[in-house]
C-alpha angles and dihedrals in degrees: 000000000000108000091211091062091055094044123101091245096060126206132004095268089054091049092056093064092059118092134197126246093263089058090047089052091052091046091053098035093238137113124271087246089061089051089053089052091050089053090053088051091055107272107163115256143145120237116220110191123322102319110008120097131177131200135205103224095218092052091050091050092048092047092050092048091050093047099040112133095010111132118206123233093256090063103032118104116240094209117110114264093031096262114146 
């Protein structure tokens, strides 16, 4: 059995559209550390093995558009009115 056929990313042509975190960083103009932070915040990705992750560029763009301007609880002020 071909392991690629049973993987969540499908066939070889599907695999080619996925990019690594360095390519995502270049695409967004940010550091790879920022990409890692986006993953922790829920950015869609596929984990391959222990350390390797891949991203579908359109899914990343959609996720960023949908989450633009959302501040996470670790950075949101708890004062009334939202002022820091």
